[in-house]
C-alpha positions in Angstrom: -5.8 20.6 -36.1 -8.5 22.0 -33.8 -10.8 18.9 -34.3 -8.0 16.3 -34.1 -8.7 15.4 -30.5 -12.1 14.8 -29.0 -13.5 16.8 -26.1 -13.7 13.6 -24.1 -10.0 12.9 -24.6 -9.2 16.5 -23.5 -11.2 16.2 -20.3 -9.7 12.8 -19.5 -6.1 14.2 -19.9 -6.8 17.3 -17.8 -8.5 15.3 -15.1 -5.7 12.8 -14.8 -3.2 15.6 -14.2 -5.2 18.0 -12.0 -7.3 15.5 -10.0 -5.4 12.3 -10.0 -1.8 13.5 -9.7 -0.4 11.8 -12.8 2.7 13.4 -14.3 2.2 15.3 -17.6 4.8 12.9 -19.2 2.9 9.7 -18.2 -0.5 11.1 -19.3 0.8 12.3 -22.7 2.5 8.9 -23.3 -0.5 6.8 -22.2 -3.0 8.9 -24.3 -0.6 9.3 -27.3 -0.7 13.1 -27.4 2.1 15.6 -27.6 3.2 17.0 -24.3 3.0 20.5 -25.7 -0.7 19.9 -26.6 -1.3 18.7 -23.0 0.4 21.8 -21.6 -1.9 24.0 -23.7 -5.0 22.2 -22.5 -3.9 22.6 -18.9 -3.1 26.3 -19.3 -6.5 27.2 -20.6 -8.7 24.5 -18.9 -9.8 27.0 -16.2 -11.4 29.1 -18.9 -13.1 26.3 -20.8 -15.8 25.4 -18.3 -14.1 22.3 -16.8 -15.7 21.0 -13.7 -14.1 21.6 -10.4 -11.6 18.8 -9.7 -12.6 18.2 -6.1 -11.6 14.7 -5.0 -13.4 12.8 -2.3 -11.6 10.2 -0.4 -13.1 6.7 -0.3 -12.5 4.5 2.7 -13.9 1.1 3.3 -14.3 0.0 7.0 -15.2 -3.7 7.6 -16.4 -4.0 11.2 -16.1 -7.2 13.1 -19.0 -9.5 12.6 -19.8 -13.2 13.1 -17.8 -15.5 10.8 -19.8 -17.0 7.9 -18.5 -20.5 8.6 -16.9 -20.7 5.3 -13.1 -21.0 5.0 -11.4 -18.2 3.0 -7.9 -17.8 1.6 -6.2 -14.5 1.9 -2.9 -13.4 0.3 -1.1 -11.1 2.7 1.6 -8.9 1.3 3.8 -7.1 3.8 5.5 -3.7 3.7 6.6 -3.2 0.0 8.1 0.3 0.4 8.0 1.3 -3.2 10.3 4.3 -3.9 12.1 5.8 -6.9 15.4 4.6 -5.4 14.1 1.0 -5.9 13.8 1.4 -9.7 13.6 -2.3 -10.5 9.9 -3.2 -10.1 10.1 -6.9 -11.1 9.1 -8.0 -7.6 5.6 -6.5 -8.1 5.2 -8.7 -11.2 6.2 -11.8 -9.3 3.7 -11.0 -6.5 1.0 -10.4 -9.1 1.6 -13.7 -10.8 1.6 -15.5 -7.4 -1.8 -14.0 -6.7 -3.1 -15.0 -10.1 -1.9 -18.6 -9.7 -3.3 -18.9 -6.1 -6.6 -17.2 -6.9 -7.4 -16.2 -3.3 -10.7 -14.9 -1.9 -9.0 -11.7 -0.7 -5.8 -9.8 -1.3 -4.5 -7.6 1.5 -1.5 -5.3 1.3 -0.7 -4.5 4.9 0.4 -0.9 4.4 3.7 1.0 3.7 3.1 0.2 0.1 4.9 3.5 -0.5 7.8 4.9 1.3 7.2 8.6 0.5 10.7 9.7 1.1 9.7 13.1 -0.2 7.6 13.7 2.9 10.2 12.4 5.4 10.4 14.9 8.3 13.7 13.4 9.5 15.5 14.4 6.3 15.2 18.2 6.6 15.6 20.2 3.4 18.7 21.9 4.7 20.6 18.6 5.1 22.4 16.6 2.4 19.8 13.8 2.6 17.1 16.4 2.3 18.6 17.9 -0.8 18.7 14.6 -2.7 15.4 13.1 -1.7 12.8 12.7 -4.4 9.8 15.0 -5.0 6.3 13.9 -4.2 5.6 13.7 -7.9 8.6 11.3 -8.2 7.1 9.2 -5.5 3.7 9.1 -7.2 5.2 8.3 -10.6 7.2 5.4 -9.1 4.1 4.1 -7.3 2.0 4.2 -10.6 4.7 2.2 -12.3 4.9 -0.4 -9.5 1.2 -1.0 -9.5 1.1 -1.1 -13.3 3.7 -3.9 -13.1 1.7 -5.6 -10.4 -1.5 -5.4 -12.6 0.5 -7.0 -15.4 1.4 -9.9 -13.1 -2.2 -10.3 -12.1 -3.1 -11.2 -15.7 -6.7 -10.1 -15.3 -7.3 -11.4 -11.8 -9.9 -9.0 -10.4 -10.6 -10.2 -6.8 -11.0 -8.1 -3.7 -7.8 -5.9 -3.2 -7.4 -3.8 0.0 -4.7 -1.8 1.6 -4.5 -1.1 5.3 -2.6 2.2 5.1 0.7 2.4 7.0 2.6 5.1 8.8 4.5 5.9 5.6 1.2 6.7 3.8 0.2 8.7 6.9 3.2 11.0 6.1 0.8 12.7 3.7 -1.5 13.7 6.6 1.4 14.6 8.8 3.0 16.8 6.2 -0.3 18.5 5.5 -0.8 19.1 9.2 2.5 21.0 9.2 1.5 22.8 6.0 -2.2 23.6 6.3 -2.5 25.2 2.8 -2.0 21.6 1.4 -4.7 20.0 3.6 -6.3 17.1 1.7 -4.2 17.5 -1.5 -1.5 14.9 -0.9 -4.0 12.4 0.5 -6.2 12.8 -2.5 -3.2 11.8 -4.8 -2.8 8.6 -2.8 -6.6 8.0 -3.0 -6.5 8.5 -6.8 -3.5 6.2 -7.1 -5.3 3.4 -5.4 -8.6 4.0 -7.1 -6.9 3.9 -10.5 -5.6 0.4 -9.7 -8.9 -0.7 -8.1 -7.7 -1.0 -4.5 -9.9 0.0 -1.5 -8.2 1.0 1.7 -8.7 1.7 5.4 -6.9 4.4 7.4 -3.7 3.9 9.3 -4.3 2.2 12.6 -7.9 1.1 11.9 -8.8 -2.6 12.0 -10.1 -4.2 8.8 -11.9 -7.5 9.5 -12.2 -10.5 7.2 -14.2 -13.4 8.7 -13.4 -12.3 12.3 -9.7 -11.8 11.8 -8.4 -8.2 12.0 -5.9 -6.8 9.5 -4.0 -3.6 10.3 -0.6 -2.1 9.5 0.2 -2.0 13.2 -2.2 -2.0 16.2 -2.3 1.2 18.3 -1.8 0.9 22.0 -3.8 2.7 24.7 -1.2 5.5 24.7 -2.1 6.2 21.0 1.3 4.8 19.8 2.0 1.9 17.5 3.3 -1.3 19.2 7.0 -1.5 18.4 10.2 -3.3 19.4 11.3 -6.9 19.3 8.6 -8.0 21.7 5.8 -6.2 19.9 4.2 -9.4 18.6 3.9 -11.0 22.1 2.5 -7.7 23.5 -0.1 -7.4 20.7 -1.1 -11.1 21.3 -1.4 -10.5 25.0 -3.7 -7.5 24.6 -5.8 -8.8 21.6 -9.2 -10.3 21.9 -9.1 -11.8 18.4 -6.6 -12.9 15.8 -4.6 -10.1 14.1 -2.5 -9.8 11.0 -0.2 -6.9 10.9 3.1 -5.6 9.4 5.3 -2.6 10.2 8.5 -4.1 11.6 9.3 -6.4 8.7 10.1 -9.4 10.9 7.5 -11.9 9.8 6.1 -15.0 11.6 3.1 -16.5 13.4 2.7 -16.3 17.2 0.1 -18.1 19.3 -0.7 -16.7 22.8 -2.6 -19.0 25.2 -5.6 -17.5 26.9 -7.6 -18.6 30.0 -10.1 -21.3 29.1 -10.1 -24.7 27.4 -8.1 -24.6 24.1 -8.3 -20.8 23.9 -5.6 -18.7 22.2 -5.0 -15.7 20.1 -2.8 -15.8 17.0 -1.0 -12.8 15.6 0.7 -13.0 12.2 3.4 -10.5 11.1 3.6 -10.4 7.3 7.2 -9.2 7.2 8.2 -7.3 4.1 7.8 -7.5 0.4 11.0 -5.6 -0.3 13.7 -7.0 -2.7 15.3 -10.1 -1.2 17.9 -9.0 1.4 17.3 -5.3 1.0 17.8 -3.2 4.1 16.6 0.4 4.4 19.5 2.9 4.9 18.1 4.0 8.3 18.9 0.6 9.8 22.6 1.1 9.3 24.5 -1.6 11.1 21.7 -2.4 13.6 19.9 -5.7 13.9 17.3 -6.4 11.2 16.4 -10.0 10.6 13.8 -9.0 8.2 11.5 -11.4 6.3 11.0 -11.1 2.5 8.0 -12.6 0.7 4.3 -13.2 0.8 1.8 -15.2 3.0 -1.1 -17.4 2.1 -3.5 -17.3 5.0 -6.3 -19.7 5.7 -9.1 -18.3 7.9 -12.0 -20.3 9.3 -14.2 -20.0 12.4 -12.9 -16.5 13.0 -9.3 -17.8 13.4 -6.1 -18.1 11.5 -5.8 -21.8 10.7 -2.5 -21.7 8.8 -0.1 -19.2 7.3 2.2 -20.4 4.6 5.2 -18.2 3.7 6.7 -18.0 0.2 10.0 -16.2 0.2 10.9 -13.5 -2.3 13.8 -15.7 -3.3 11.3 -18.5 -4.2 9.1 -16.0 -6.0 12.0 -14.9 -8.2 13.0 -18.5 -9.0 9.4 -19.3 -9.9 8.3 -16.2 -11.7 11.5 -14.3 -12.7 12.1 -14.0 -16.4 
C-alpha cells in the first residue's frame, strides 16, 4: 500500500491544496485518490521535507505603445460575477464556444469575474445576510468550476487570455488589509486560480493596452475613486486621451466624444455584463438597472476602436445552448 502512489503524485496533491487553494474534495476527485489518503498526506507533509509553498503573484502590465498598424480582433467579456449562488455554469460554456468559433487575437475579461460574497464587508457576520454568505473556499470552488466549463467551451483554443481585475477581486486585498495576519494569502489563491486556467491579469484600476486602446475594469479619477453613475461613460470620455474599454456598471454600449481638432474623438466602450440573461444582483432591489448581457467583438486598428459588435446572452444561449 505504501508504494501505491508515486512521490510526484503526492507532491502534486499537497501543492494543489496548500499553495493553490483547491478543496480537498476536488483534488481527491481529479487525481483519483481517496480523501482519507489526501488528509494523511496533508497532516504529515510538514515533516516530509516538502518545499515551502510560497506563492508569488504574477502580473502583466502592457504599457501604451505605438500601434503596429495591423488590425486586431478582441473578444471583450464583461462582469461575469461567478458565485456559488449562480450554480448553473452553462453561460461560461457558451462564452467559450463563442471565443472558439470567432478565434480572436486577444480575449479580455474586464474584471469582476468573481463576486467573492464571502469577503463582502457590507454583509457583516452578525447579520442574517452575513450568516448565510458562502465561505471563501466556496467562492474558489465555484470559480474553478466556472473556468473549467469555460475551458471546455474553448475546445482547445489557446490564445491570449487576460483579466483586468475588478473591485470584487480587490475585496481580497481589502479584507487582508483589515486582517493583517492574512496578508497575501487570499490574493495568492486568486493568482493560483487564474494561473491554473492560463489567464494573465493586471491589478484593479491599472490600464492594460492592446494596440493603443486601454482596457480596465473601471478608470480611477483624480480623487482616487472609480468613475460611477449614469453619466460615468461621458465623463470618462471627456477626460480620456485615448480609447478605453471598461466594465463595472453593467450598462454596455459605445460612446464617441468629439475632441478639438479635425476628425478627432475618443471612444469609450462599456462591456456590460456576462451575467445570466436578465439576472439582477440582490443589492439592486427595485432601483433602475438597464443592464446589458452578452459579449463584444471589438475591432481595433490605428490605436482606435473601429467597431464593437454585441452578441447578447440570449443569442449565445440560442446558438450554443444544449
